[in-house]
C-alpha positions as CSV (number, residue, x, y, z in Angstrom):
1,M,0.0,0.0,0.0
2,Y,2.7,2.4,0.9
3,S,4.2,2.5,-2.6
4,L,1.1,4.5,-3.7
5,F,2.1,7.3,-1.3
6,R,5.8,7.6,-2.2
7,N,7.0,10.5,-4.2
8,T,7.8,8.6,-7.4
9,Q,6.6,9.0,-10.9
10,S,4.6,6.2,-12.5
11,P,6.2,4.8,-15.7
12,R,2.7,4.6,-17.0
13,N,2.0,8.3,-16.3
14,I,1.6,9.4,-19.9
15,G,-1.2,11.0,-21.8
16,N,-3.3,12.1,-18.8
17,L,-6.5,13.8,-19.8
18,F,-7.1,17.0,-17.8
19,P,-10.4,18.7,-18.3
20,P,-10.1,22.1,-20.1
21,E,-11.8,23.9,-17.2
22,R,-8.9,23.2,-14.9
23,P,-6.7,26.3,-15.7
24,Y,-9.7,28.6,-15.1
25,L,-10.6,26.9,-11.9
26,I,-7.0,27.1,-10.7
27,R,-6.9,30.9,-11.3
28,M,-10.3,31.5,-9.7
29,F,-9.6,29.4,-6.6
30,N,-6.2,30.8,-6.1
31,D,-7.7,34.3,-6.1
32,A,-10.5,33.1,-3.7
33,L,-8.0,31.5,-1.3
34,L,-5.9,34.7,-1.2
35,D,-9.1,36.8,-0.6
36,V,-10.2,34.6,2.3
37,M,-6.8,34.4,4.0
38,Q,-6.1,38.2,3.7
39,H,-9.5,39.1,5.0
40,Y,-9.1,37.2,8.2
41,H,-5.5,38.3,8.6
42,H,-7.0,41.8,9.1
43,Y,-10.3,40.7,10.7
44,P,-9.6,37.6,12.8
45,K,-12.2,34.9,13.2
46,R,-13.6,34.7,16.8
47,V,-11.8,31.9,18.7
48,E,-12.2,30.9,22.4
49,S,-9.2,31.5,24.5
50,E,-9.4,27.8,25.6
51,H,-8.9,26.6,22.1
52,V,-6.4,23.8,21.9
53,L,-4.0,25.7,19.6
54,C,-4.2,28.8,21.9
55,R,-3.3,26.6,24.9
56,I,-0.3,25.2,23.1
57,L,1.1,28.6,22.2
58,T,0.8,29.9,25.7
59,L,3.0,27.0,26.9
60,L,5.8,27.6,24.3
61,P,8.6,30.0,25.3
62,R,9.5,32.8,22.9
63,R,13.3,32.8,23.3
64,W,13.9,36.2,21.6
65,D,17.7,35.5,22.1
66,L,17.6,32.8,19.4
67,D,17.5,33.4,15.6
68,D,14.7,31.7,13.6
69,R,16.6,28.6,12.7
70,R,17.8,28.0,16.2
71,Y,14.4,28.7,17.6
72,L,12.8,26.1,15.3
73,Q,15.4,23.5,16.6
74,Y,14.8,24.6,20.2
75,I,11.0,24.1,19.9
76,D,11.6,20.8,18.1
77,D,13.6,19.7,21.2
78,V,11.2,20.8,23.9
79,S,7.8,20.2,22.3
80,E,7.5,16.5,22.7
81,P,6.0,16.6,26.2
82,I,3.5,19.2,25.1
83,S,2.5,17.1,22.1
84,R,2.0,14.1,24.4
85,N,0.0,16.1,26.9
86,F,-2.5,17.1,24.1
87,N,-2.7,13.5,22.8
88,F,-1.2,14.1,19.4
89,V,0.0,11.1,17.5
90,S,3.7,10.5,16.8
91,P,6.0,7.5,16.1
92,T,6.7,7.4,19.9
93,Y,3.2,8.2,21.2
94,R,-0.1,6.6,20.4
95,G,-2.4,9.6,21.1
96,R,-6.2,9.6,20.8
97,V,-9.1,10.8,18.7
98,Y,-10.4,14.2,19.7
99,E,-14.1,13.2,19.7
100,D,-15.1,16.8,20.5
101,G,-13.0,18.1,17.5
102,V,-10.1,20.6,17.4
103,T,-10.9,22.9,14.5
104,M,-14.1,21.7,12.8
105,G,-16.6,21.5,15.6
106,R,-17.7,19.4,18.5
107,M,-19.5,16.8,16.3
108,T,-16.3,16.0,14.4
109,D,-13.8,13.3,15.3
110,E,-10.4,14.8,14.8
111,I,-7.0,13.1,14.7
112,V,-3.9,15.2,15.0
113,I,-0.5,13.9,14.0
114,D,2.6,15.7,15.3
115,H,4.8,16.1,12.3
116,H,7.7,18.6,12.0
117,R,8.5,19.5,8.4
118,G,11.8,21.2,9.1
119,I,12.9,24.7,8.0
120,P,10.5,26.3,5.5
121,E,12.0,27.1,2.1
122,D,10.7,30.7,2.3
123,L,12.1,31.3,5.8
124,N,13.9,34.5,4.7
125,V,11.3,35.7,2.2
126,Q,9.7,38.9,3.5
127,G,6.1,38.4,4.5
128,A,6.0,34.7,3.6
129,W,5.3,33.8,7.3
130,R,1.7,35.1,6.8
131,F,0.8,32.1,4.6
132,W,2.6,29.3,6.5
133,E,0.4,26.3,7.3
134,P,1.4,24.7,10.6
135,Y,-2.0,23.0,10.7
136,R,-2.7,21.0,7.5
137,Y,-5.6,18.7,6.7
138,L,-4.8,15.2,5.4
139,H,-8.4,14.4,5.1
140,H,-11.8,15.7,6.2
141,T,-15.4,14.8,5.2
142,R,-16.8,18.2,4.1
143,Y,-17.4,19.0,0.5
144,D,-18.6,22.7,0.5
145,L,-16.4,24.9,-1.7
146,L,-17.0,28.3,-0.2
147,L,-13.7,27.9,1.8
148,P,-15.1,27.8,5.3
149,V,-12.7,28.9,8.0
150,P,-13.0,26.5,10.9
151,N,-13.9,27.9,14.3
152,S,-14.6,24.8,16.4
153,R,-18.3,25.7,16.6
154,D,-19.7,24.1,13.4
155,N,-22.3,21.4,14.1
156,I,-21.4,19.1,11.2
157,Q,-20.6,15.4,11.8
158,G,-17.5,14.0,10.2
159,T,-13.9,12.9,10.6
160,V,-10.7,14.9,10.2
161,V,-7.1,13.8,10.1
162,A,-4.6,16.7,10.3
163,T,-0.9,17.3,11.0
164,I,0.5,20.0,13.3
165,D,4.0,21.4,13.0
166,I,4.5,22.9,16.5
167,P,7.9,24.5,15.8
168,L,6.6,26.2,12.7
169,M,3.5,27.4,14.6
170,A,5.6,28.8,17.3
171,L,7.9,30.7,14.9
172,Q,4.9,32.0,12.9
173,Y,3.4,33.3,16.2
174,R,6.7,34.9,17.1
175,R,6.9,36.6,13.7
176,W,3.3,37.8,14.2
177,L,4.2,39.3,17.6
178,T,7.1,41.1,16.0
179,F,4.8,42.4,13.2
180,Q,2.4,43.8,15.9
181,K,5.2,45.5,17.7
182,E,6.5,47.1,14.4
183,R,3.1,48.5,13.5
184,Q,2.8,49.9,17.1
185,A,-0.5,48.3,17.8
186,D,-2.5,50.3,20.4
187,Q,-3.1,47.2,22.5
188,K,-1.3,44.0,23.1
189,E,-2.8,41.4,20.8
190,A,-4.0,38.2,22.5
191,V,-3.0,34.7,21.3
192,F,-6.5,33.9,20.2
193,R,-6.4,36.7,17.7
194,F,-3.4,35.1,16.0
195,V,-5.1,31.7,16.0
196,G,-8.3,33.2,14.5
197,G,-6.4,35.5,12.1
198,Y,-3.7,33.2,10.7
199,L,-3.6,29.6,11.9
200,L,-7.2,28.7,11.1
201,P,-7.7,30.9,8.0
202,N,-4.6,29.4,6.4
203,T,-6.1,25.9,6.7
204,V,-8.3,26.7,3.6
205,K,-5.3,25.9,1.4
206,S,-5.2,22.3,2.5
207,Y,-9.0,22.1,2.8
208,L,-9.8,22.9,-0.8
209,D,-8.6,19.8,-2.8
210,I,-9.9,17.4,-0.2
211,A,-13.4,19.1,-0.5
212,I,-13.2,18.6,-4.3
213,F,-12.1,15.0,-3.8
214,N,-15.1,14.5,-1.5
215,R,-17.4,15.9,-4.2
216,L,-15.9,13.6,-6.8
217,T,-16.3,10.6,-4.5
218,R,-20.0,11.4,-3.7
219,M,-20.7,11.9,-7.4
220,A,-19.1,8.6,-8.3
221,N,-21.1,6.8,-5.5
222,G,-24.4,8.5,-6.6
223,K,-24.8,10.5,-3.4
224,L,-26.5,13.9,-3.2
225,L,-24.5,17.1,-2.9
226,R,-26.2,19.7,-0.6
227,R,-25.6,23.4,-1.0
228,H,-24.0,25.1,1.9
229,P,-24.3,28.8,2.7
230,S,-21.3,31.1,2.9
231,T,-19.9,31.7,6.3
232,H,-17.9,34.8,5.3
233,P,-19.0,38.4,5.9
234,F,-18.1,39.2,2.2
235,Y,-19.2,37.9,-1.1
236,L,-17.4,34.9,-2.5
237,T,-18.3,33.3,-5.9
238,D,-19.6,29.8,-5.6
239,Y,-17.9,27.6,-8.2
240,S,-19.7,24.4,-7.2
241,S,-21.5,23.9,-10.5
242,R,-18.3,24.4,-12.5
243,V,-16.5,21.9,-10.2
244,D,-19.3,19.4,-10.5
245,N,-18.9,19.6,-14.3
246,Y,-15.2,19.2,-13.9
247,C,-15.7,16.1,-11.7
248,N,-18.1,14.6,-14.2
249,K,-15.4,14.8,-16.9
250,I,-12.9,13.2,-14.7
251,L,-15.2,10.3,-14.0
252,E,-16.0,10.0,-17.7
253,N,-12.3,10.0,-18.6
254,N,-11.4,7.4,-16.0
255,D,-14.3,5.2,-17.1
256,K,-12.8,5.1,-20.6
257,R,-9.5,3.8,-19.4
258,N,-8.4,0.4,-18.3
259,N,-6.1,1.7,-15.7
260,D,-4.1,0.0,-13.0
261,I,-4.4,1.7,-9.6
262,E,-1.1,3.7,-9.9
263,T,-2.1,5.2,-13.2
264,F,-5.6,5.8,-11.8
265,V,-4.4,8.1,-9.1
266,H,-2.1,10.0,-11.5
267,S,-5.0,10.5,-13.9
268,T,-7.4,12.0,-11.4
269,P,-6.6,15.7,-11.5
270,L,-7.4,18.2,-8.8
271,I,-6.9,22.0,-8.4
272,T,-4.2,23.2,-6.1
273,E,-2.6,19.7,-6.3
274,T,-1.8,18.2,-9.7
275,S,-3.6,15.0,-9.1
276,L,-5.0,12.6,-6.5
277,F,-1.4,11.1,-6.3
278,T,0.1,14.4,-5.2
279,L,-2.7,15.0,-2.7
280,M,-1.7,11.6,-1.2
281,Q,1.8,13.0,-0.8
282,R,0.7,15.2,2.1
283,L,0.8,12.2,4.3
284,P,3.7,12.7,6.8
285,V,7.0,11.1,6.0
286,Q,7.9,9.5,9.3
287,P,8.6,6.0,10.7
288,I,5.5,3.9,10.8
289,T,5.2,2.3,14.2
290,H,2.5,0.6,16.3
291,N,1.9,4.0,17.9
292,N,1.1,6.0,14.7
293,E,0.0,3.3,12.2
294,W,-3.7,3.7,13.2
295,A,-3.6,7.5,12.4
296,I,-1.8,6.9,9.1
297,I,-4.4,4.3,8.1
298,A,-7.2,6.6,9.1
299,A,-5.8,9.4,6.8
300,R,-5.5,7.0,3.9
301,L,-8.8,5.1,4.2
302,P,-10.9,7.6,2.2
303,Y,-8.5,7.5,-0.7
304,L,-8.1,3.7,-0.6
305,E,-11.9,3.3,-0.6
306,Y,-12.2,5.5,-3.7
307,I,-9.4,3.5,-5.4
308,A,-10.9,0.2,-4.5
309,D,-14.4,1.2,-5.6
310,H,-13.5,2.9,-8.8
311,G,-9.9,2.2,-9.7
312,I,-9.7,-1.6,-9.4
313,V,-11.1,-3.6,-12.3
314,A,-12.3,-7.2,-11.6
315,S,-9.5,-9.7,-12.1
316,Q,-7.3,-7.1,-13.9
317,G,-4.6,-4.6,-13.0
318,D,-1.3,-4.8,-11.1
319,R,-1.9,-7.7,-8.8
320,G,1.3,-6.9,-6.8
321,K,0.1,-3.5,-5.7
322,I,-3.5,-4.6,-5.1
323,N,-2.3,-7.6,-3.0
324,D,0.0,-5.3,-1.1
325,L,-3.0,-3.1,-0.3
326,Y,-5.0,-6.2,0.7
327,E,-2.2,-7.5,2.9
328,T,-1.9,-4.1,4.7
329,I,-5.7,-4.2,5.4
330,M,-5.5,-7.7,6.7
331,E,-2.6,-6.9,9.0
332,S,-4.4,-3.9,10.3
333,M,-7.4,-6.0,11.2
334,I,-5.4,-8.8,12.8
335,D,-3.2,-6.4,14.8
336,R,-6.2,-4.4,16.0
337,V,-4.4,-1.1,15.3
338,F,-7.4,1.0,16.4
339,T,-7.7,-0.5,19.9
340,G,-7.6,2.1,22.6
341,V,-7.6,5.2,20.5
342,G,-11.1,6.4,21.2
343,S,-14.6,5.4,22.2
344,S,-16.1,2.0,21.0
345,K,-18.2,3.9,18.5
346,V,-15.2,5.5,16.8
347,I,-13.2,2.2,16.8
348,M,-16.1,0.2,15.4
349,G,-16.5,2.7,12.7
350,F,-12.9,2.3,11.5
351,K,-13.1,-1.5,11.8
352,A,-16.2,-1.6,9.7
353,R,-14.6,0.5,6.9
354,L,-11.6,-1.8,6.9
355,Q,-13.9,-4.8,6.6
356,R,-15.8,-3.3,3.7
357,L,-12.6,-2.4,1.9
358,K,-11.4,-6.0,2.3
359,E,-14.7,-7.3,0.9
360,V,-14.6,-5.0,-2.1
361,I,-11.1,-6.1,-3.1
362,E,-12.1,-9.8,-2.7
363,C,-15.3,-9.3,-4.8
364,K,-13.1,-8.0,-7.6
365,G,-11.1,-11.2,-7.7
366,H,-8.0,-10.1,-5.7
367,G,-6.6,-10.8,-2.3
368,W,-5.3,-14.0,-0.8
């Protein structure tokens, strides 16, 4: 299974059919993303002071005596106990499901993986810190395209898997404090204004392609797509109809091909990411241990379900990769990787999805 998520090019990745609407949608959504982020940079979203991200930032020292690179390393060294205290998942700590959510509301089960991505490439680019993404979604279950900024108060059921880069978040906050000092703000800005003005609004970049993937999946499975009202205090164009036409063409193109699963993920184009394959590359590159395997599988499950349902042809395709996927599913079920990570309802939900995935692969003539 893991070969599908490695940063390698498929030898069969030739002649992909990208719908002609894609360049237009890329331009429009890039403008919309910028509009949303910049608005909330100036007018922060309301966030409770007890928000998990606020509480983490209040625990981290500023260390103004260190330059940015040394500060990133310092926070990397001291943040592990904090990460464990907040039940974030890592190769050395099992963590738990936040059944009351972290960013998307109290009815959302949220899994947070502690993953430090190192020094950002644009560290020394003036103003680049405003658009850093310390909190990034690997998967969520929403499909509305009006770029909602999460505020932990939405009453929408679902599941979220995200990564948090605590050193990058600490550095971004320190840059923001410096920015406030330089502009001689009349009052001292509280940490919740930073969380509501930068951390949460910047998640819309990782939100978008997953929402489009969710629309694509629902359309492929014949499920209804409800319209959602805008949550912004300004007008934002709704491109849902255009995206649905775009998704229809993707489904038509994939139906015409006799793809193996690797080619299938390469030939499913998205918007900010090139394809479903590059969306999968967001999954953290870290050692897979018994502690974090359950969270990695939870992040991959929606993509694997889509591939199994629509990318695997009965008794055809690359049996090596399909059987690799099947073997990983079987090992996960035998090892009971989800034991102890949340309530029985959450655990049974993940187990049922693994069982269904196993049955789909077997029905198509693959597996042991």
